[in-house]
C-alpha positions as CSV (number, residue, x, y, z in Angstrom):
1,M,25.2,-80.7,41.8
2,K,21.9,-82.1,40.5
3,Q,19.3,-79.8,39.0
4,R,15.9,-80.0,39.8
5,E,13.1,-80.6,37.6
6,H,11.4,-77.5,36.3
7,H,7.8,-76.8,35.3
8,F,8.8,-74.8,32.0
9,N,11.8,-75.2,29.5
10,V,15.1,-73.8,30.4
11,T,17.6,-71.9,28.4
12,Q,20.9,-70.1,28.8
13,R,20.6,-66.5,29.7
14,A,22.9,-65.6,26.7
15,N,20.0,-67.0,24.5
16,V,17.3,-64.5,26.0
17,P,16.8,-61.6,23.7
18,T,17.4,-58.4,25.6
19,G,15.1,-55.9,23.6
20,R,11.3,-55.9,23.4
21,K,9.4,-55.5,20.2
22,G,5.8,-55.6,21.3
23,K,2.8,-55.4,18.8
24,H,3.0,-51.5,19.1
25,H,6.7,-51.3,17.9
26,S,5.8,-50.3,14.3
27,I,3.1,-47.6,15.0
28,V,5.0,-46.1,17.9
29,G,8.3,-46.1,15.9
30,A,6.3,-44.4,12.9
31,I,5.0,-41.9,15.3
32,M,8.2,-41.1,16.9
33,T,10.0,-40.7,13.4
34,D,7.2,-38.2,12.5
35,L,7.6,-36.4,15.6
36,D,11.3,-35.9,14.8
37,G,10.4,-33.8,11.7
38,L,7.5,-31.9,13.1
39,E,7.6,-28.2,13.2
40,P,6.6,-26.3,16.4
41,G,2.9,-25.6,16.5
42,F,1.9,-28.8,14.5
43,A,0.4,-32.1,15.7
44,L,0.1,-35.5,14.0
45,K,-3.3,-36.4,13.3
46,I,-3.7,-40.2,13.3
47,P,-7.1,-41.8,12.4
48,L,-8.2,-44.2,15.4
49,D,-9.5,-46.6,12.9
50,E,-5.9,-47.2,11.6
51,L,-4.5,-48.0,15.0
52,P,-3.5,-51.8,15.5
53,D,-4.9,-51.5,19.0
54,S,-7.1,-49.3,21.3
55,K,-6.1,-45.8,21.6
56,V,-5.6,-46.4,25.4
57,N,-3.0,-49.1,24.7
58,V,-1.2,-47.1,21.9
59,R,-1.0,-43.9,24.1
60,S,0.5,-46.1,26.8
61,A,3.0,-47.7,24.5
62,L,3.8,-44.0,23.0
63,N,4.2,-42.7,26.5
64,R,6.6,-45.5,27.5
65,A,8.7,-44.8,24.4
66,A,8.9,-41.1,24.9
67,H,9.9,-41.6,28.5
68,K,12.4,-44.1,27.6
69,A,13.9,-41.6,24.8
70,A,13.7,-38.7,27.5
71,R,11.3,-36.9,24.9
72,S,8.3,-34.6,26.1
73,L,5.1,-35.2,24.1
74,A,1.3,-34.8,24.4
75,T,-1.5,-36.6,23.1
76,A,-5.3,-35.7,22.8
77,T,-8.2,-37.6,21.1
78,D,-11.5,-37.0,19.7
79,E,-14.2,-39.6,18.3
80,E,-12.0,-40.0,15.1
81,F,-8.3,-39.0,15.7
82,L,-5.4,-39.4,18.0
83,Y,-3.3,-36.2,17.9
84,V,0.5,-36.3,19.0
85,W,2.8,-33.2,19.4
86,N,6.0,-32.3,20.9
87,T,6.0,-30.2,23.9
């Protein structure tokens, strides 16, 4: 059977990576690790100017990671900080 021409390059499915490590991977991983050892009643206080992207995008990535890990957490922000805690 003759293959048709494609607009894009082709590779075998076995060569396709199955995981995703987006640009928020390291910050989300650090936050989740810190949350593991966080005592009840405390929140992480992360300076917004140290985030690798906008607070909206980091919060979205964090929410996706928490959902994937079946964890419950909450976030809040003010003009300077992103606050994250376990719920």
